C-alpha positions in Angstrom: -0.1 -0.3 0.1 1.2 3.7 -0.5 3.3 5.0 2.2 4.4 8.5 3.6 8.0 8.6 4.5 9.4 11.2 6.9 12.8 12.4 6.4 15.1 15.3 7.8 17.7 14.9 5.3 17.4 13.9 1.5 20.2 12.1 -0.2 21.3 12.8 -3.8 19.6 9.8 -5.5 16.0 11.1 -3.6 16.6 14.6 -4.4 16.8 13.6 -8.0 13.9 12.1 -7.9 12.1 14.9 -6.0 13.4 17.4 -8.9 12.0 15.0 -11.8 8.7 14.9 -9.8 8.7 18.5 -9.7 9.8 19.1 -13.5 6.6 16.8 -14.5 4.3 18.6 -12.3 5.6 22.1 -13.7 5.2 21.0 -17.2 1.8 19.7 -16.6 0.4 22.6 -14.6 2.2 25.6 -16.3 3.6 26.8 -13.2 6.9 25.8 -10.8 5.6 22.9 -8.3 7.9 24.4 -5.6 9.4 27.8 -4.6 13.0 28.9 -4.4 13.5 28.7 -0.6 12.0 25.2 -0.5 14.0 24.0 -3.7 17.4 25.3 -1.9 16.3 23.2 1.4 16.2 19.9 -0.5 19.2 18.2 0.8 21.2 18.2 3.7 19.5 18.4 7.1 18.3 21.9 8.0 16.9 23.2 11.3 13.2 23.2 11.5 12.9 21.5 7.9 10.9 18.2 7.6 10.4 16.5 3.9 7.6 14.0 3.2 7.8 11.4 0.4 4.8 10.0 -1.0 5.5 6.5 -2.6 2.9 4.2 -4.3 2.7 0.4 -4.0 5.9 -0.1 -6.3 7.8 2.2 -4.0 7.6 4.8 -6.9 7.8 8.5 -5.8 4.2 9.9 -6.3 4.2 13.0 -4.1 6.5 15.1 -2.4 6.1 17.7 0.6 8.2 20.0 2.4 7.7 21.5 5.9 9.7 24.9 7.0 9.9 26.1 10.6 8.3 22.6 11.7 7.0 22.4 15.1 6.7 26.2 15.6 3.6 28.8 14.8 5.2 29.7 11.8 5.1 26.1 10.4 4.3 26.4 6.2 4.6 23.6 3.8 4.3 23.1 -0.1 3.3 19.9 -1.5 3.1 18.3 -5.1 1.7 15.1 -6.7 2.8 13.6 -9.7 0.2 14.7 -12.3 0.1 10.7 -13.4 -0.8 10.1 -9.7 -3.7 12.4 -9.0 -7.2 12.0 -7.7 -5.9 8.7 -5.7 -5.7 10.4 -2.3 -1.8 11.2 -2.4 -2.5 14.8 -2.1 -4.6 14.5 1.0 -2.3 11.8 2.7 0.7 14.7 2.2 -1.4 17.4 3.7 -2.3 15.5 6.7 1.2 14.3 7.2 2.4 18.2 7.0 -0.4 19.3 9.3 0.8 16.7 11.8 4.1 18.5 11.7 2.4 21.8 13.0 1.8 23.2 9.8 -0.4 26.3 9.7 -0.2 27.1 6.4 0.3 25.9 2.9 1.1 27.5 -0.6 -0.4 26.5 -3.6 1.2 27.7 -6.8 -0.9 28.9 -9.6 -4.4 28.7 -8.0 -5.2 25.5 -9.5 -8.7 24.2 -9.2 -7.1 20.9 -7.4 -5.3 23.0 -4.9 -8.5 24.8 -4.2 -10.3 21.6 -3.7 -8.0 20.0 -1.5 -7.8 23.3 1.0 -11.6 23.3 0.8 -12.1 19.6 2.1 -9.2 20.2 4.6 -10.9 23.4 6.1 -8.4 25.5 4.8 -9.2 29.3 4.3 -7.7 31.3 1.6 -5.4 34.1 3.7 -2.8 35.2 1.3 -2.2 35.9 -2.6 1.2 36.4 -4.1 0.9 37.8 -7.7 3.2 37.3 -10.5 3.3 40.4 -12.7 5.2 40.8 -16.0 5.7 42.9 -19.2 8.0 43.0 -22.4 11.2 44.6 -22.0 12.0 47.0 -25.1 15.2 48.7 -26.4 13.6 51.8 -24.7 13.9 50.1 -21.3 17.7 50.2 -21.4 18.2 53.6 -20.4 18.6 54.1 -17.1 16.8 56.8 -15.1 17.6 59.8 -13.3 17.3 59.3 -9.4 16.3 62.1 -7.4 18.6 64.8 -6.2 21.4 63.3 -3.8 21.2 59.7 -4.7 23.6 57.6 -6.6 23.9 53.9 -7.6 26.5 51.0 -7.8 26.6 47.4 -8.0 27.0 45.4 -4.5 30.3 44.5 -3.7 30.5 40.6 -2.0 32.2 41.0 1.3 32.0 44.5 1.6 28.2 45.1 1.8 26.9 41.7 3.0 25.9 42.8 6.6 24.7 46.3 5.6 22.3 44.7 2.8 20.9 42.6 5.6 20.3 45.2 7.9 18.7 47.4 5.2 16.5 44.2 4.0 15.6 43.6 7.5 14.3 47.3 7.7 12.5 47.5 4.7 10.7 44.1 5.0 10.3 44.3 8.8 6.5 43.1 8.7 7.3 40.5 5.6 7.0 36.8 7.0 9.7 35.7 4.9 11.8 38.2 3.2 12.4 40.2 6.4 14.0 37.4 8.1 16.9 36.6 5.8 20.0 36.5 7.4 23.8 37.0 6.1 24.2 33.0 5.7 20.8 33.1 3.7 22.3 35.6 1.3 25.4 34.0 0.9 23.4 30.7 0.1 21.8 32.8 -2.7 25.2 34.3 -3.5 26.2 30.4 -4.4 23.6 30.0 -6.9 24.1 29.8 -10.3 22.1 32.8 -11.3 23.9 35.4 -8.8 25.4 38.1 -10.5 26.6 41.3 -8.8 26.5 43.6 -11.5 22.7 42.9 -11.5 22.5 43.7 -7.6 22.1 47.5 -7.6 22.8 49.6 -4.6 21.6 53.2 -4.1 23.1 55.3 -2.1 22.8 58.8 -0.1 25.6 60.4 1.4 27.7 57.5 1.6 25.0 55.2 3.1 23.0 52.4 1.3 19.4 53.5 1.6 17.7 51.3 -1.4 18.2 48.3 -3.5 17.3 46.5 -6.7 18.2 42.8 -6.8 17.8 41.2 -10.4 17.7 37.9 -11.2 18.3 36.1 -14.5 18.4 32.2 -14.6 21.5 30.8 -16.8 20.6 30.5 -20.2 18.0 33.0 -20.3 19.9 36.0 -21.6 20.3 36.5 -25.5 22.5 39.5 -25.2 25.8 39.3 -23.6 27.1 36.6 -21.5 25.7 36.7 -18.0 27.7 38.1 -15.6 30.2 39.6 -18.2 29.8 43.0 -16.6 29.7 45.2 -19.7 26.5 47.4 -18.7 27.0 51.2 -17.9 25.3 52.0 -14.5 24.1 55.6 -14.6 23.1 57.7 -11.6 22.1 61.6 -10.5 24.0 63.5 -8.3 26.9 62.0 -6.2 30.0 60.3 -7.2 30.5 60.0 -11.3 29.3 57.1 -13.2 31.6 53.9 -12.8 33.8 55.6 -10.3 33.7 53.0 -7.6 36.0 49.9 -7.2 33.4 47.4 -8.7 31.8 49.8 -10.6 30.3 48.6 -14.0 31.6 50.0 -17.1 30.4 49.9 -20.7 32.4 48.8 -23.6 32.4 51.0 -26.9 29.0 51.3 -28.8 25.6 50.3 -27.7 24.9 47.9 -25.0 23.7 44.4 -26.4 20.1 44.3 -26.7 19.6 48.0 -26.8 19.0 48.6 -30.5 15.7 49.0 -31.8 15.8 45.9 -34.2 17.4 43.8 -31.5 16.2 40.1 -31.2 15.2 39.6 -27.5 14.3 36.4 -26.0 14.3 35.1 -22.4 12.9 36.1 -19.1 14.4 38.2 -16.6 13.0 39.2 -12.8 12.8 41.7 -10.3 14.3 39.6 -7.7 13.9 42.3 -4.4 13.4 46.0 -4.6 13.6 47.4 -1.1 13.9 50.9 0.4 15.0 52.2 3.8 11.6 53.3 5.7 13.3 56.6 6.5 13.7 57.2 2.6 10.3 56.4 1.6 8.5 59.6 0.0 11.4 60.8 -1.9 10.3 59.4 -5.0 12.6 56.6 -5.2 9.9 53.8 -6.2 9.5 54.2 -9.9 13.2 55.2 -10.7 14.4 52.0 -8.3 12.4 49.6 -10.6 13.6 51.0 -13.8 17.2 50.9 -12.7 16.9 47.0 -12.6 14.8 47.2 -15.9 17.2 48.7 -17.7 20.1 46.4 -16.3 18.0 43.3 -17.7 17.0 45.1 -21.3 20.6 45.5 -22.0 21.0 42.0 -21.7 18.6 41.2 -24.6 15.9 39.8 -22.6 12.2 39.8 -23.7 10.3 39.9 -20.5 10.4 40.8 -17.1 8.4 39.3 -14.2 8.3 40.2 -10.4 6.3 38.5 -7.5 4.4 41.3 -5.2 1.9 40.4 -2.2 -1.7 40.8 -3.2 -2.3 43.3 -0.4 0.7 45.6 -1.0 -1.4 48.3 -2.9 1.0 50.7 -3.3 3.6 48.4 -5.0 1.4 46.9 -7.4 0.2 50.2 -8.4 3.9 51.2 -8.9 4.3 48.1 -11.3 1.1 48.8 -13.0 2.3 52.4 -13.8 5.5 51.0 -15.3 3.2 48.3 -17.8 3.1 45.4 -15.6 0.1 43.2 -15.8 -0.8 40.3 -13.7 0.4 37.0 -15.0 -0.6 34.4 -12.2 -1.2 34.0 -8.6 0.1 31.7 -5.8 -2.4 31.4 -2.9 -1.6 30.7 0.9 -4.2 28.5 2.8 -4.1 28.3 6.4 -5.5 26.3 9.2 -8.2 27.9 11.7 -6.5 28.3 15.1 -6.9 25.3 17.5 -9.4 25.6 19.9 
């Protein structure tokens, strides 16, 4: 009979099985099966992380769930069932196992009918929405905006900016349940990923202090322009230090940047990974220009589209992105169990 296996660490062979399962689900559903933080947690043991593997009578992996912050009031899970094995009770078995680990909320990617049905039968309520917004990139986006008076921009410098960025991120996302809790170790883990490119991690300074940032993300192979991470884009800014004056300044070569010509062929998708502003700097007109800085960086790589994720209740951010041409493309939903009696 089918069984659910509980693990605190996943070996390489099992991790490979899980990733293949995720790929099959994504191909069938048109949406990623598991979010980035959960993908990165697949492997060696991590505090508070529990892996739940659902196997059929033949021992084949037909479902996977992961619980983060297990045993705490913040416990949250994600789960996925192989498309070929759905409607056989595996999803409910995984959900029950996750709830037994103390899970309070479950993320459902893509707001699929099957997830809605499972949540309803388990008595979970829709409590949070995370929208994916997207828009095309054109050669017009390749020009950097002018920042408000007194602000300048430079690229993130690993080893110099790590702790300052973590402090700024915590302040900017003090009320955010995931982003605001990132540590230096979490930053370093993301810096170790194949997609990390310091030239696309843009820091805005005022009087020598980092007060805002726009971190872009491009998965390897997405760019049709220059080689990813080659550092040939120019970062322009308003008053303050002159362009390209920092020790790790991003400098331009001769001629127009790749992907900036009116007839440039574009392909691939980049991401507005995280945008944050020091609360003390809000109201100074940074929102629009800060977002446009990252769009310019991505446009110069020849990408055809840019996407971002934003909480449904973040009305101000959604308005800013809509003014910049972004439209809703998909939504992830968090379902939450009622509080215990």
